[in-house]
C-alpha positions as CSV (number, residue, x, y, z in Angstrom):
1,X,-29.3,-10.0,10.1
2,X,-28.2,-6.4,10.2
3,X,-24.4,-6.1,9.7
4,X,-22.3,-3.0,10.1
5,X,-19.1,-3.4,8.1
6,X,-16.3,-1.1,9.2
7,X,-12.8,-0.5,7.9
8,X,-10.6,1.0,10.6
9,X,-8.6,4.3,10.3
10,X,-5.0,4.4,9.3
11,X,-2.5,6.5,11.2
12,X,-0.2,8.9,9.3
13,X,2.1,6.6,7.2
14,X,4.2,6.9,4.1
15,X,1.3,6.0,1.9
16,X,-1.5,8.0,3.7
17,X,-0.7,11.1,1.6
18,X,-2.4,13.2,4.3
19,X,-1.4,16.7,3.1
20,X,-2.0,15.7,-0.5
21,X,-5.5,14.4,0.3
22,X,-6.3,17.6,2.1
23,X,-5.2,19.7,-0.9
24,X,-7.2,17.6,-3.4
25,X,-10.3,17.4,-1.2
26,X,-10.0,13.6,-1.1
27,X,-10.2,11.3,1.9
28,X,-8.2,8.1,0.9
29,X,-5.9,6.7,-1.7
30,X,-7.7,3.5,-2.5
31,X,-10.8,1.7,-1.3
32,X,-10.7,-1.4,1.0
33,X,-11.1,-4.2,-1.6
34,X,-11.1,-7.0,1.0
35,X,-14.1,-6.0,3.0
36,X,-16.2,-5.0,0.0
37,X,-15.5,-8.5,-1.3
38,X,-16.6,-10.0,2.0
39,X,-19.8,-7.9,1.6
40,X,-20.4,-9.7,-1.7
41,X,-20.1,-13.1,0.1
42,X,-22.8,-12.3,2.7
43,X,-26.4,-13.5,2.2
44,X,-28.5,-11.3,-0.1
45,X,-31.2,-11.1,2.6
46,X,-28.8,-9.5,5.1
47,X,-29.1,-5.7,5.6
48,X,-25.6,-4.1,5.2
49,X,-24.2,-0.8,6.1
50,X,-20.6,-0.1,5.2
51,X,-18.2,2.6,6.3
52,X,-14.6,3.2,5.4
53,X,-13.7,5.2,8.5
54,X,-10.9,6.9,6.6
55,X,-13.6,8.4,4.4
56,X,-16.5,8.9,6.8
57,X,-17.3,7.6,10.3
58,X,-20.4,5.5,11.2
59,X,-23.0,7.1,13.5
60,X,-24.4,6.1,16.9
61,X,-27.6,5.3,15.0
62,X,-25.6,2.7,13.0
63,X,-24.4,1.1,16.2
64,X,-28.0,1.0,17.6
65,X,-29.3,-0.5,14.3
66,X,-26.8,-3.4,13.8
67,X,-26.8,-6.9,15.2
68,X,-23.3,-7.7,14.1
69,X,-20.1,-5.7,13.5
70,X,-17.6,-7.0,10.9
71,X,-14.1,-5.6,10.7
72,X,-11.2,-6.1,8.4
73,X,-7.7,-4.7,9.1
74,X,-4.1,-4.6,8.2
75,X,-1.4,-4.3,10.9
76,X,-1.1,-0.5,10.4
77,X,-4.7,-0.1,11.5
78,X,-4.1,-1.9,14.8
79,X,-5.1,1.0,17.1
80,X,-8.5,1.7,15.6
81,X,-9.2,-2.0,15.0
82,X,-8.9,-2.8,18.7
83,X,-10.9,0.3,19.6
84,X,-13.8,-0.9,17.4
85,X,-13.7,-4.4,18.8
86,X,-13.9,-3.1,22.4
87,X,-16.7,-0.6,21.4
88,X,-18.7,-3.5,19.9
89,X,-18.3,-5.5,23.1
90,X,-19.3,-2.6,25.2
91,X,-22.4,-2.0,23.0
92,X,-23.4,-5.7,23.4
93,X,-22.8,-6.4,19.7
94,X,-21.3,-9.5,18.2
95,X,-18.1,-8.7,16.4
96,X,-16.4,-10.7,13.6
97,X,-12.9,-9.8,12.4
98,X,-10.7,-10.8,9.4
99,X,-8.0,-9.5,7.2
100,X,-4.2,-9.8,7.2
101,X,-3.7,-8.5,10.8
102,X,-6.0,-10.9,12.7
103,X,-4.9,-13.7,10.3
104,X,-1.3,-13.2,11.3
105,X,-1.8,-12.4,15.0
106,X,-5.2,-13.9,16.0
107,X,-4.4,-13.8,19.7
108,X,-4.6,-10.0,19.6
109,X,-8.2,-10.0,18.3
110,X,-9.1,-12.6,20.9
111,X,-7.6,-10.6,23.7
112,X,-9.7,-7.6,22.6
113,X,-12.9,-9.6,22.8
114,X,-13.7,-10.6,19.2
115,X,-16.4,-13.3,19.0
116,X,-15.6,-14.6,15.5
117,X,-12.3,-14.7,13.7
118,X,-12.8,-15.2,10.0
119,X,-9.2,-15.8,9.0
120,X,-7.2,-16.6,5.9
121,X,-9.1,-16.0,2.6
122,X,-12.8,-15.3,2.9
123,X,-14.0,-17.4,-0.1
124,X,-13.5,-20.4,2.2
125,X,-13.9,-19.1,5.7
126,X,-16.9,-16.7,5.3
127,X,-19.2,-19.6,4.4
128,X,-18.0,-21.5,7.5
129,X,-18.8,-18.4,9.6
130,X,-22.2,-18.0,8.0
131,X,-23.1,-21.7,8.7
132,X,-22.2,-21.1,12.4
133,X,-24.2,-18.0,12.6
134,X,-27.2,-19.9,11.1
135,X,-26.8,-22.7,13.7
136,X,-26.5,-20.2,16.5
137,X,-29.7,-18.4,15.4
138,X,-31.6,-21.6,16.1
139,X,-29.9,-22.3,19.4
140,X,-30.0,-20.4,22.7
141,X,-26.6,-21.8,23.8
142,X,-24.1,-19.9,21.7
143,X,-20.5,-20.7,22.5
144,X,-18.9,-18.2,25.0
145,X,-15.5,-18.9,23.5
146,X,-14.3,-17.1,20.3
147,X,-15.0,-19.1,17.2
148,X,-12.0,-19.3,14.9
149,X,-12.5,-20.2,11.2
150,X,-9.4,-21.2,9.3
151,X,-8.7,-22.6,5.8
152,X,-6.5,-25.6,5.2
153,X,-6.1,-24.7,1.5
154,X,-6.1,-21.7,-0.8
155,X,-9.3,-20.9,-2.6
156,X,-9.8,-20.8,-6.4
157,X,-10.0,-17.1,-7.0
158,X,-11.9,-17.6,-10.2
159,X,-14.9,-18.3,-7.8
160,X,-14.3,-15.0,-6.0
161,X,-17.4,-12.8,-6.3
162,X,-17.6,-9.3,-7.8
163,X,-16.7,-6.8,-5.0
164,X,-19.5,-4.5,-3.9
165,X,-18.1,-1.4,-5.6
166,X,-21.6,0.1,-5.2
167,X,-21.0,0.5,-1.5
168,X,-18.1,3.0,-2.0
169,X,-18.2,6.8,-2.0
170,X,-16.1,6.8,-5.1
171,X,-15.5,10.6,-5.3
172,X,-13.6,10.5,-2.0
173,X,-10.9,8.2,-3.4
174,X,-7.8,9.0,-5.5
175,X,-8.0,5.6,-7.2
176,X,-10.2,2.6,-7.5
177,X,-8.8,-0.9,-7.0
178,X,-9.2,-4.4,-8.4
179,X,-7.2,-7.7,-7.8
180,X,-6.1,-10.1,-10.4
181,X,-3.9,-12.5,-8.5
182,X,-2.9,-13.6,-5.1
183,X,0.5,-15.1,-4.0
184,X,4.1,-14.7,-5.1
185,X,6.6,-17.3,-6.4
186,X,9.5,-15.9,-4.6
187,X,10.7,-16.6,-1.0
188,X,11.9,-13.3,0.5
189,X,12.7,-14.0,4.2
190,X,11.0,-10.8,5.5
191,X,7.8,-11.0,3.5
192,X,4.5,-12.2,4.8
193,X,2.7,-12.4,1.4
194,X,3.8,-16.0,0.9
195,X,2.7,-16.8,4.4
196,X,-0.8,-15.3,3.8
197,X,-1.4,-16.2,0.2
198,X,1.2,-18.9,-0.8
199,X,3.9,-19.2,-3.3
200,X,1.7,-20.4,-6.2
201,X,0.1,-17.3,-7.7
202,X,-3.6,-17.8,-8.3
203,X,-5.3,-15.6,-10.9
204,X,-8.8,-14.7,-11.9
205,X,-10.0,-15.3,-15.4
206,X,-9.5,-12.4,-17.8
207,X,-13.3,-12.1,-18.3
208,X,-13.7,-11.9,-14.5
209,X,-11.3,-9.0,-14.2
210,X,-12.8,-7.2,-17.2
211,X,-16.2,-7.6,-15.6
212,X,-14.9,-5.8,-12.6
213,X,-13.5,-3.0,-14.7
214,X,-16.8,-2.8,-16.6
215,X,-18.6,-2.4,-13.3
216,X,-16.4,0.5,-12.3
217,X,-17.0,2.0,-15.8
218,X,-20.7,1.6,-15.4
219,X,-20.5,3.3,-12.0
220,X,-19.0,6.3,-13.8
221,X,-15.5,5.9,-12.5
222,X,-12.9,7.5,-14.8
223,X,-9.4,7.6,-13.5
224,X,-6.6,5.5,-12.2
225,X,-7.1,1.9,-11.0
226,X,-4.6,0.3,-8.7
227,X,-4.2,-3.5,-9.3
228,X,-3.4,-4.5,-5.8
229,X,-1.6,-7.8,-6.5
230,X,1.5,-8.1,-4.4
231,X,3.3,-9.3,-7.5
232,X,1.3,-8.7,-10.6
233,X,3.7,-10.7,-12.8
234,X,3.9,-13.7,-10.5
235,X,2.0,-15.9,-13.0
236,X,3.4,-14.5,-16.2
237,X,1.4,-16.7,-18.6
238,X,-2.0,-15.8,-17.1
239,X,-1.1,-12.1,-16.8
240,X,-0.3,-11.9,-20.4
241,X,-3.6,-13.6,-21.3
242,X,-5.3,-10.9,-19.3
243,X,-3.4,-8.0,-20.8
244,X,-4.1,-9.2,-24.4
245,X,-7.8,-9.0,-23.6
246,X,-7.5,-5.8,-21.6
247,X,-5.9,-3.9,-24.5
248,X,-8.9,-4.1,-26.9
249,X,-11.3,-3.5,-24.0
250,X,-9.4,-0.3,-23.2
251,X,-9.4,0.8,-26.8
252,X,-13.1,0.1,-27.3
253,X,-13.9,2.2,-24.1
254,X,-11.6,5.1,-25.2
255,X,-9.0,4.4,-22.4
256,X,-11.1,5.4,-19.4
257,X,-8.6,4.1,-16.9
258,X,-4.8,4.2,-16.3
259,X,-3.3,1.5,-14.2
260,X,-0.7,1.2,-11.4
261,X,0.5,-2.1,-9.8
262,X,3.2,-3.9,-7.9
263,X,5.7,-6.2,-9.5
264,X,9.1,-7.9,-8.9
265,X,12.2,-6.4,-10.5
266,X,12.5,-9.3,-13.0
267,X,9.8,-7.4,-14.9
268,X,12.7,-5.7,-16.6
269,X,13.7,-9.1,-18.1
270,X,10.4,-9.5,-20.0
271,X,10.2,-7.0,-22.9
272,X,6.9,-8.5,-24.0
273,X,5.3,-8.0,-20.6
274,X,6.5,-4.4,-20.5
275,X,5.0,-3.8,-24.0
276,X,1.7,-5.3,-23.1
277,X,1.4,-3.4,-19.9
278,X,2.1,0.0,-21.5
279,X,-0.3,-0.9,-24.4
280,X,-3.0,-1.7,-21.8
281,X,-2.6,1.7,-20.1
282,X,-0.2,1.1,-17.2
283,X,1.6,4.2,-16.2
284,X,3.5,3.0,-13.1
285,X,4.8,0.1,-11.1
286,X,6.0,-0.3,-7.5
287,X,9.2,-2.4,-7.2
288,X,10.5,-4.0,-4.1
289,X,14.2,-3.1,-4.6
290,X,14.9,-3.2,-0.8
291,X,18.7,-2.4,-1.0
292,X,21.4,-2.1,-3.6
293,X,23.7,-4.2,-1.3
294,X,24.0,-7.6,-3.0
295,X,25.1,-9.3,0.2
296,X,22.0,-8.1,2.1
297,X,19.8,-9.3,-0.8
298,X,21.3,-12.8,-0.5
299,X,20.9,-12.8,3.3
300,X,17.2,-12.1,2.9
301,X,16.8,-14.6,0.0
302,X,15.7,-11.9,-2.5
303,X,17.7,-13.6,-5.2
304,X,15.6,-12.3,-8.1
305,X,17.2,-8.9,-7.4
306,X,20.7,-10.2,-7.7
307,X,20.6,-11.6,-11.2
308,X,21.2,-8.3,-13.0
309,X,22.1,-4.8,-12.3
310,X,19.3,-3.1,-10.4
311,X,20.1,0.3,-11.9
312,X,19.9,-1.2,-15.4
313,X,16.6,-2.9,-14.5
314,X,15.1,0.4,-13.4
315,X,16.4,2.1,-16.6
316,X,14.8,-0.6,-18.7
317,X,11.4,-0.3,-17.0
318,X,11.5,3.5,-17.2
319,X,12.4,3.5,-20.9
320,X,9.6,1.1,-21.5
321,X,7.2,3.8,-20.3
322,X,6.5,3.1,-16.7
323,X,7.0,5.4,-13.7
324,X,8.8,3.7,-10.9
325,X,7.8,3.7,-7.2
326,X,10.1,1.6,-5.0
327,X,10.5,0.2,-1.5
328,X,13.8,0.1,0.4
329,X,14.7,-1.4,3.8
330,X,17.5,-0.7,6.2
331,X,18.5,-3.0,9.0
332,X,19.2,-6.4,7.4
333,X,21.4,-8.9,9.2
334,X,25.1,-8.4,8.4
335,X,24.4,-5.0,6.9
336,X,27.5,-2.9,6.4
337,X,27.8,0.7,7.7
338,X,26.7,3.3,5.2
339,X,23.6,1.3,4.0
340,X,21.6,4.5,4.1
341,X,24.1,6.4,2.0
342,X,24.1,3.6,-0.6
343,X,20.3,3.7,-0.8
344,X,20.5,7.5,-1.3
345,X,23.1,7.1,-4.1
346,X,20.9,4.5,-5.8
347,X,17.8,6.7,-5.6
348,X,19.8,9.6,-7.0
349,X,21.2,7.5,-9.9
350,X,17.8,6.2,-10.9
351,X,15.8,9.4,-10.1
352,X,13.1,7.3,-8.4
353,X,10.7,10.1,-7.1
354,X,9.2,8.4,-4.1
355,X,11.5,5.9,-2.4
356,X,9.7,4.3,0.5
357,X,12.4,3.7,3.1
358,X,11.5,1.7,6.2
359,X,13.3,0.0,9.1
360,X,13.2,-3.8,8.9
361,X,10.5,-5.5,11.0
362,X,10.1,-9.2,11.7
363,X,6.5,-9.9,10.7
364,X,4.7,-12.8,12.4
365,X,5.1,-16.2,10.9
366,X,7.6,-15.1,8.2
367,X,10.8,-17.0,7.7
368,X,12.7,-14.1,9.3
369,X,10.4,-14.2,12.3
370,X,11.0,-18.0,12.6
371,X,14.8,-17.7,12.4
372,X,15.0,-14.8,14.8
373,X,12.7,-16.6,17.2
374,X,15.1,-19.6,17.1
375,X,18.0,-17.3,17.7
376,X,16.1,-15.7,20.7
377,X,16.5,-12.3,19.2
378,X,12.8,-11.2,19.0
379,X,11.5,-8.5,21.3
380,X,8.2,-9.4,23.0
381,X,5.7,-7.6,25.1
382,X,5.1,-8.5,28.8
383,X,2.2,-10.6,27.5
384,X,4.5,-12.6,25.2
385,X,3.2,-11.0,22.0
386,X,5.5,-10.0,19.2
387,X,6.0,-6.2,19.0
388,X,5.4,-5.1,15.4
389,X,5.4,-1.5,14.2
390,X,5.4,0.5,11.0
391,X,8.1,2.1,8.8
392,X,9.0,4.4,11.6
393,X,9.4,1.8,14.3
394,X,12.9,0.5,15.1
395,X,13.4,-3.2,14.6
396,X,11.5,-5.6,16.9
397,X,14.6,-7.8,17.2
398,X,18.3,-7.4,18.2
399,X,20.1,-6.2,15.1
400,X,23.7,-7.1,14.1
401,X,25.0,-3.6,14.2
402,X,24.3,-0.7,16.6
403,X,20.7,0.4,16.7
404,X,21.6,4.1,16.9
405,X,23.7,3.8,13.7
406,X,20.7,2.2,11.9
407,X,18.3,4.9,13.1
408,X,20.7,7.7,12.1
409,X,21.2,6.3,8.7
410,X,17.5,5.8,8.2
411,X,16.6,9.4,9.2
412,X,19.5,11.0,7.4
413,X,18.5,9.2,4.1
414,X,14.8,10.0,4.6
415,X,15.5,13.6,5.4
416,X,17.9,14.2,2.5
417,X,15.9,12.4,-0.1
418,X,12.8,14.4,0.7
419,X,14.6,17.7,1.0
420,X,12.4,19.9,-1.3
421,X,15.0,20.7,-4.0
422,X,16.2,17.0,-4.1
423,X,12.7,15.7,-4.3
424,X,11.5,18.0,-7.1
425,X,14.7,17.3,-9.1
426,X,13.9,13.6,-9.0
427,X,10.3,14.1,-10.0
428,X,11.4,16.1,-13.0
429,X,14.3,13.8,-14.1
430,X,12.2,10.7,-13.8
431,X,9.4,12.2,-15.9
432,X,11.9,13.2,-18.6
433,X,13.4,9.7,-18.7
434,X,10.0,7.9,-19.2
435,X,9.2,7.0,-22.7
436,X,5.8,8.5,-23.6
437,X,2.9,6.1,-24.3
438,X,1.3,7.3,-27.6
439,X,-2.0,5.7,-26.6
440,X,-2.5,7.8,-23.5
441,X,-3.1,11.5,-23.6
442,X,-2.1,11.7,-19.9
443,X,-0.7,9.2,-17.4
444,X,-2.9,10.0,-14.4
445,X,-6.5,11.1,-14.3
446,X,-7.9,13.6,-11.7
447,X,-11.6,14.5,-11.6
448,X,-11.8,18.1,-13.0
449,X,-13.0,19.7,-9.8
450,X,-10.4,17.9,-7.7
451,X,-7.6,18.5,-10.2
452,X,-8.2,22.2,-10.4
453,X,-8.3,22.6,-6.6
454,X,-5.1,20.6,-6.3
455,X,-3.3,22.6,-9.0
456,X,-4.3,25.9,-7.6
457,X,-3.0,25.1,-4.2
458,X,0.2,23.6,-5.6
459,X,0.9,26.7,-7.7
460,X,0.4,28.8,-4.6
461,X,2.6,26.7,-2.3
462,X,5.5,25.7,-4.5
463,X,5.2,28.4,-7.2
464,X,4.8,31.4,-5.0
465,X,4.9,30.8,-1.2
466,X,8.1,28.9,-1.0
467,X,11.1,30.9,-2.2
468,X,13.6,28.0,-1.7
469,X,12.1,26.1,-4.6
470,X,10.0,28.7,-6.5
471,X,12.3,29.2,-9.4
472,X,13.0,25.5,-9.7
473,X,9.3,24.7,-9.7
474,X,8.5,27.0,-12.6
475,X,11.5,26.1,-14.6
476,X,10.8,22.4,-14.4
477,X,7.1,22.9,-15.0
478,X,7.8,24.8,-18.2
479,X,10.1,22.0,-19.5
480,X,7.4,19.4,-18.8
481,X,4.8,21.5,-20.5
482,X,6.9,22.0,-23.7
483,X,8.7,18.6,-23.8
484,X,6.5,16.0,-22.1
485,X,2.9,17.5,-21.9
486,X,1.4,14.0,-21.5
487,X,3.2,13.8,-18.2
488,X,1.8,17.0,-16.8
489,X,-0.7,15.4,-14.5
490,X,1.7,12.8,-13.1
491,X,4.4,15.5,-12.6
492,X,2.0,17.8,-10.8
493,X,0.7,14.9,-8.8
494,X,4.3,14.0,-7.7
495,X,5.0,17.6,-6.8
496,X,1.8,17.8,-4.7
497,X,2.5,14.6,-2.9
498,X,5.8,16.1,-1.9
499,X,3.8,18.2,0.5
500,X,2.9,15.1,2.4
501,X,6.5,13.8,2.5
502,X,7.8,17.1,3.9
503,X,5.5,16.5,6.9
504,X,6.1,12.7,7.0
505,X,9.9,13.0,7.4
506,X,9.4,15.3,10.4
507,X,6.9,12.7,11.9
508,X,9.4,10.0,11.3
509,X,12.2,11.9,13.0
510,X,9.9,12.6,16.0
511,X,8.8,8.9,16.3
512,X,12.4,7.5,16.0
513,X,13.7,10.1,18.5
514,X,11.0,9.1,21.0
515,X,12.0,5.5,20.7
516,X,15.7,6.2,21.1
517,X,15.4,8.8,23.7
518,X,17.4,11.3,21.7
519,X,17.4,12.9,18.2
520,X,19.9,11.1,16.0
521,X,20.1,14.1,13.7
522,X,20.5,16.8,16.3
523,X,24.2,17.1,15.7
524,X,23.9,17.1,11.9
525,X,24.0,20.2,9.8
526,X,20.4,19.8,8.4
527,X,18.5,22.9,7.4
528,X,15.3,23.3,9.4
529,X,13.4,24.8,6.3
530,X,10.8,26.6,8.3
531,X,8.8,27.4,5.2
532,X,8.4,23.7,4.2
533,X,5.4,23.0,6.3
534,X,3.3,26.0,5.3
535,X,-0.5,25.2,5.2
536,X,-3.0,27.0,3.0
């Protein structure tokens, strides 16, 4: 069997870092861990070609060569995902799909013409698919209907194979990625992680995770590694076991990697966990803060964020030595006016450099989706499918306060937080507040060629070309160099990603305005900053 594995393109999103990638001569932030794990589950005798279309497209010759096309996609990749299914059908190729998007909304993939839906987690459903493929190869009467493979249980991830890291063009990525656990113990109403992966976090063995890191090391990767767990500390006992073995491995390999991951805010309550993470080489963590409004947190069942002060939690994590990235949401039921202002105030107080602010969406099969469906508040297409968008899509349900107010607060907060002087100030303040890790010479690695290119363009853009922030940029850079030199790389990286957010906020404004039919900010006194979008 000749299988063409494709990972669809992402549109411009908060996390796509488009302008930053262009400046650094990179193509994507992290590799698609799911589909290269699927590649490891395929028979050894199969011929495989893999393309991450965010890095490089496949060719017409690849389409002519293959017997089967395999796709994996998240919801944000919806447009290219459907394009590839339809192309495969037109080319007369069988197409198999999997990943979070088709698992949540299988009817979409069926409507586009997918022949095989390999849903849920591949450790269980890929073997089911392979058995069917084998049976069909001995029969001339393949089923004309789509074949759907689902799992009735969650797999033991200690049996998950080593991902095919060898298929990646590593020098095109900002980071590499591994996974240690799946699932989350919490029950946030809007979150689809517990729907996809369950509330009992399942972890790999420490030896298994270290073997993956050793493979990356042997493939000559030196740099940052994103541990893609949706809640790294969901199973605290097993995570600590892993960290205690990771620390001596990192020491013996002369700290070749630095780590970034996602965790719940209760990380601040576990001093031992924080200490182990920083000893192991973690430099940052993404927190789902969502909102500083306690009543909204209770409405959405995010009770773990209500036990202690969120500001104090952020300060604790920062002082332990971790850079904070954070997610915020506007549009919760019962939300009071001024939610956007309160998010801005919280971000200002904690100096979180890159707050990801999005409009609430009801994702398929979540508790929020079920409740709103029962209340008949969901918006649906003419075909009955649930409309789901990205961070810049207005809610797909009837909110409890005027939609125009929510849209205006969202855009005002986004526009203000990513105003260049505000953004650079937060990057600077946050780096000053983080306690240095004496074990790490720097908190983020860039390959020498990429780093020099990025820095030269950054110095030109923010240090020379843009008068509105020029003096601020040089003044803050000097303080970092003299007081926190080990944070130089992460500080420059944050400054450079600011170029993406300057463009992103304008894209968000355009998209929201198109949906509303008017610009919510048109009457506000917001500077146009014509120099903010200068390209080299």
